[in-house]
N, C-alpha and C positions, 0 to 999 in steps of 0.2 A: 426523644426529640426535645430539645431545650426550649424551643419556641413554638407556640401553638399557631398552626396555619389554617386558613379557611380554604377548603377544597370543594369545588363543584364537580359532581359526578353525573354524567349523562349516560343512561342505559335504559333500554326499553323492557328489560327483564326485571320484574319486581323482586324475585328472589336474589338475583345478583346485586341489585341496589341495596337490599337489606344486608347482605353479607359484606358488601363494601363499606357501608355505613358503620357497621359494628367494628370492622377491622380498623377503620380510620379513627373511630372514637377511642379504641384501645391504644392506638398509636399516638394519642394526644392531640388529634386534630378536630376541627369543626367541619363536619361534612354536610353539604347541602345537596339534595337529590333532584334530578330532572329526568322525566320519563322519556324524553327524546331530544334530538338536537335543536328543534325549534324552541322548546321550553328553555333549554340551556342558553340559547342565544339571547332570548328575552331577559333572562336573569343577568347575563354578562353585560348587557347594555345598561342595566340599572344599578348593579352592585359590583363591589370589588372582590376578586378572588385571587388567592396566591397561586392556584393551580387548577387546571381543568383536566379531569380524567374522563375520557369518552370512549364509548364503544364505537365501532365503525358502522355496523348495520343497524339502522334505526328507522322507524317510519317518519314521515313528514320531512325531516332533515337528517341526513346521515352524517357520519363522523367526518368524512372528507369535506362535505359542503360546510359543515360547522367550522372546520379549520380554515377554510377559505374566507369565511366571514369574520373569523376571530380577530384578524388584524385591524379591521375597522371598528369592531365592537369593543375589544379589550386588547389593544396592541401590546401591552406589557404582561399579559397572562400566558405563561407557558402551558403546554398541553402534553399529556401522556396518553397514548392510545392503547386501548385493549382490543386485541384481535383474536379470533378463533383460529384453531389449527387449520392450515391450508390457505390462509389469506395473507401470507407474508408479503406477497407482491403489493397488495393493497396497503399494508402497513408501511412499506418502504415509500410508497406514493404519499402516505400521510406525512412522512418526515420531510418530503419535498415541499409539502404545504405548510411546514412550520412546526410540526410536533418535535419535541426534544428527544423522545424515545418511545418505545412501545413494549407492551407486555403481552406475551402469547398465552392463551388459555390451554390447559388448566394451570393455575398458579396458586401458591399458598400465601397466607397472610404475611409471612416474613419477607418473601420476595416482593410483594406489593409495596410494603413499607420501605424496603430498601430502594426500590425504583423511585418511589416518591421522594425519598431523601436526596437521591442523586439529582432528580429533576429540579428540586427546590434549591439545592446548594450549588449546582454547577450549570445553571442556565446561562448561555451566552447567545447573542444574536447570530444569525447565519453568517457564514464567511462572505465577505465582499467578493463579487465575481472577478473584479480586476485584480484583487490581491491573489486570488486563486490562480488566475491565468498567468500572472507574473511569476508566481512560485513554481508553477509547473511548465512555464514557457509553452503555453498551449492556446492558440487563437483560431485554429482551423475549425470550421463548423462541425467536422466529424467528431470533435471532442466535446460538443455542447452537452450531450446527454451524460457523457462521462463526468464532466465537471459538475453537473447537477447532482449526480450520485455521490461524488466526493464531498460536495457541500453538505449533503444530508448526513453522510457518514461521520463527518468531522465533529458534529455536536451530539452524536449518539454513542451509547455504549454497545450497540448491537454489533454482532459479529459480521465481518466484512470478508468477502471472497473476491480477490482480484485475479482475473484471468487475462492471458495475452501471450503472444509469441515471445521467445527469448529476446531480450534487448529492448523491450518496449517501455521499460521504466517502472515495473511493478513495485519494486522496493522504494523508488522515489515517491510514488503515489502513497504508499503506506506511511512513509515518514511525513508526507504533507498532511495526511489525515490526522496524524497525531499532533503535529505542530500547529495546525490551524484550529484545533478544538480546545475545549475547556481544560483538558488534562495535559497541556503542553509542558507544564513544569514538572510532570511526573515521569517515571522511567519509560524509555522505549527500548525494549529488548528484542533483538533479532536472532532467530534461530534458523540456520541453513539446514533443512532436513535432508538434503542430498549429500552434505559434507560430513555428517557425524555418523560413525559406525553404528550399525544396528544394536550391537550389544551395549553401547554406551548411551543410546538415545533416551531410554526411560529415566536413567539417573540424571541426564542432562536437563530433561524437561521438568521432572517432578522432584529432583533432589534425592538424597539418601542419608541414612543414619550411619553413624560410626559402626563398623563391623558388619554392615549389610552384605558385603562381598569382599573378596580379596582386593586389597588396595584402598578400601574405604576406611581411612585412618582417622577421619573426623566427620562430624555432621556437615552436610552441605545443602544449602538452599538451591532448588532448581530454578529454571528460567521463569516458570510461572510465578513463583514467589518473588523473584527479583523484579518482576514487572508489576507488583502490587500497586494499585492506584493508577497505573498507566496503561501501556499497550504492549502486547507481545505479538511479534510477527513470526508466523510459521511459514518461512519461505520455501517454496516448492514442496508443499505439504503432500502432494501426490507421490513423493518418493518414500513416504513412511510405510513401513511394513504393516500388513493387515493386523497382526497381533497388537501392535502399538496403536493402530487406528482405533481399536475397541476401547483401549484405556483413555485415549484422547476424547472419544465420544462421551465417556462417563464424566470426565472433567468438565466438558462443555455443558453437559446436562445438569450436573449437580453444583457447578461453580465451587468446587472444592478439590483439594489434592491431598494425597497421602504419600509421604516420601518412601522410597524403596527401603525395606527393612524397618519401617516405622509403623506406628499404629495411631498416631495423632492426626486428626482431621484438620486441615488448614483451609479456612474459608478464603475464597478469592474475590477480589474486586479488580478485574482485569478486562480490558477490551481486547478481543482476539481478531487479528487480521491474518488471513491465509492467502498465499499466492500459488499459482501453478501455471505452467506453460503447456500442460496436457489438456486433452478433451476429457473431462471427468466422466461424462456420460459414456464415452467409449471405454474408459478405465473400469467403470462399474459393470458394463456389459461383459468385459473380459475377466471379471472377478478380482481385479487388482485394487479396487477402492470400494469402501463400504457406502452403500446408498444412504443409510441412516446418518452417517457422518457428513455426507455431502449436503443433506438438507439442514444439518446443524450449522454448517459453514455458510451455506447459500442464503443468508438472511438479507444482506445488502450486497448484491452482486455488482461488480464493476468490471466491465470488459474494456480493455485498452486496445484501441485499433492500432494496427501496424503503421509504421511511418509512411509507407506508400499510400495509405488511405487518408493521410493528413498532410498533403503537399504544401499547404500554406505555412506549416510550421518548420519546414526544412531550413529556410534561410534564417529564421529567428533562432532556432536551435544552434545552427552553425556559428552565428555571431556570438551567442551565449557561451559556447564551448571555447571559441577563440579568445574571448575576453577573459575567461576563467584560466586558460592555460598560458596566456601571455604575461611576461614579467611587467612590473610597473613601468609606465612610460613607453611601452612598446607601440610602434606605429604599424604593426602587422594588420593587413586587411586583405579581403578577397578581391581579385580583379573581376571584370565583367565575365570573362570566359569561364573562370572557376565557378562563379555563381550559376552560370548556365549549366555547367556540368553537375553541380550539386542538385539542381532542380530536376535534371533529366535522369538521375540515377534511381534505381528501384529500391535500394536500401534493404536487401534481404536480411541484414543483421540489425535492422531497426535503429533506434536511437543510439545504442551502444556502438554500432558500426560507424555512425556519423561522428560520434565523439572521438573514436579512435582515428578516423580519417582526418579530422581537423587537427588533432594533436600531432599526428605524423606530418601533415602538411606544414605545420608551424616549424617543426624541426628541419624539414627539408628546405624550406624557404629561408632558413636562418633568421627568422623573426622579421622578414621584410614582406613585400607584397606576395601573396599566395597566388600562384598561377595554376592553370589547369594541370600541368605536368606534375605539380607537387601533390596533388590529391591522390594520384595512383589508383584511380577507381577502375573496377573491372569494366572492360569494354564489351559491347555487343558481340555475339558469336562471330560475326563476319569480320571483326577487327581484332580478335583476340591475339593474333600473332604480332600486332603492332604496339602492344602496350603491356604493362605489368598487371597481372591479375592477382589480387589479394584474396585468397580463399584457402580452404583446407584446414589442416590442423594448426594449433598455435605455433608449433615448431616451424611449420612451413611459412606461416605469416611472418615469423621473426626472421627467417632466412631471407625472404623477399625484401623485408624492410631494411635489413643490414646491407644487402647487396645494392639496393637502390641508393642508400645513403653513401656507400662506398663509391659508387659511380658518380653521384652528384658532387662528391668532394675530390674528384679527379684521381682516385686511388690513394689518397693520402690518409694513412691510418689514424694519425693524431687528430686531424680535422674531423674524420668520421666519428671517432670516439667522442670528441667534444660535442658534435652535433647530436649524437644519440644519447649523450649523457651517461656513458658507461666507461668503465676502466679499460685502458688500452690492452691490458692483458686478456680481458674478457673478449674484446674484439678480435685480438690476434688468434685466440683459441677458436672462436667461431669461424673466422675466415679460413683457418687451417682445416677445419672440419668440412668446409665447403670446397676445399681445394683451390682457394683463391689467394693471391698475393703472397704466397710463401717465399717467392724469389726476391721480393722487394723489402729490404730491411732498412733502407736509408732513413725512414721517418719513424722508426719504432722506438728509438731511444727515449727514455722517460726523462 
């Protein structure tokens, strides 16, 4: 450490205080000891410190209470929390109270000094709530707790587990956590665990050395190495095979990686975010997901509510997606009836379904006022025969969209192709497959 820092340590365990003091001294810092939170608070009100390192459970004044009073006593002093195994939830609560990170016992001197270096060099104030709400387009009260957790996660290096139904915006939240934190200028590397074949996943994550296997013609850095200093997103981590889960567990525990076919240990400085749309407790019960890996990932848990649980956000999101999809100068807008229809829909496909609906409606309205008929929303069971129901496979959804646009454009293929933004040959092939429009060739000339 090039610059000597003054660090206050609050811990009621005399042996722990002695060990921490020795480690900090060897690390080039000046360490001041307090036997509990109350003594630390009194010191903070009188003296200046570069960092507070505090245990959570202490007599007179505990760590959480100390953090709550830190803003008044020493508003510019960052805090690093030490927590015992099994108190992770409390540690997360501490970050909501202003701590920049936490360290779980047991830990070694090197890890402590690394955490302190991160806390000292990368401290930023918490994210402004309005900025966070605008970034995620989330104003419904159902999102309040979620926004708090995102706020805490953004300024921490702790591992984050984001859960929620498909289409709720898990990757959007992961990217927001990265963008709103102190490491926004560092890499953000996303890995879709469901899309990479099992036999390639280990090399993809951890890299490989030349000659490690057939086709390994050169050394290759894995995704963890590529994310050094920043964030790696393990999207749909529950799709990972059990054998690879064990290797991922070791990487998370040791914060180091070894390339396939290599022997060199590569130390990692990476924040890990994982997402899943599955119930991991159920996956553990069925033997498909390791319980020890779950607890390594479940440090800062963020549960995204489905769109049907946040109705106040539907209109805001719809306007957001419309503005994003509209060309410059567009006057496209929802009329009153279409807004009522958006509010009344249950959105089983969540935010992704809403985005698709808005983009489709913009095409069908030809960039003008969007009416209810342009939304093509699924109707209640009693009315299913009177409207178009968008559901089923992607192929079926594509078929329904093309046929709806074909009808909307009076059976004119050129106009339909322009409205959908596809080549007329592609449209012609699709319609032929559907058994539609084969006898009408008058508008097909390019």
